N, C-alpha and C positions, 0 to 999 in steps of 0.2 A: 425508488429509493429502497435501500435494504438497511435495516437496523439490525445489528447482530454483535455477538460476543467478540472481543479482539481476536481470540484464538480461531474462531470460525472464519473471521476476515482474513486471518493469514493463510489459512488453508485455501480459501476461495482464491486470494490473490496469487498464491503460489502456482495456480493454474497457468498463469501468464508471466509470472516473475521468476527470476533466479533468486535463489536464497544463498547468501555467503555469510560467513561468520567473521566478525571483526576481530581484532587482536585480544579482546577480552572473552571471546566466545559467544557474543551475543549475535542474534541473527540480524541480518540486513536484508532488506527486499530491493531487488534491482529490476527496472522494466527497460528494454531496449538499451542495455548497457549504461543507464543512468540511474543514480540512486533515488530510490522512492522513500524508503525508511532506513535511516542509518543510526537510529538510537532507540531508546525505549518508547514504546508506544504510549501517547496520552490517551486519557479516556475523557470524552469520546473523540474519535478521529472522524475526519469527513474525507471521503475519497470520491473523486468523479472519474468514471470510466466512460470513454468515448469509443463508440463502435462504428464502423463503416463496413457495410456489406458483411455483417456478422463477424467482423475481425476487430479485435481490440487494437486501437491505434494510439490510445493515450491514456494514461492514468496520472492524476495529480492529486496532491494531498494538501488541503487547505487547513493548516493548523491554527489560523487566526479568525476562522469563522465564527467562534463564540464571542470574539472581541468586538464585532461589528455591530 
């Protein structure tokens, strides 16, 4: 588990994700041509990164984890 500031997480995730700007100029994160974050980040955010043979194969973001 990594606990970090949102800006640091964006920099870390940008290692594997593409960053695109939406029509309002806000950054979006995309992984494997699929949107990961397309709006303003909530605090806290929970990301799950799945590696196989040291290669990142999946990133998910569970925004409902605090409601459980």
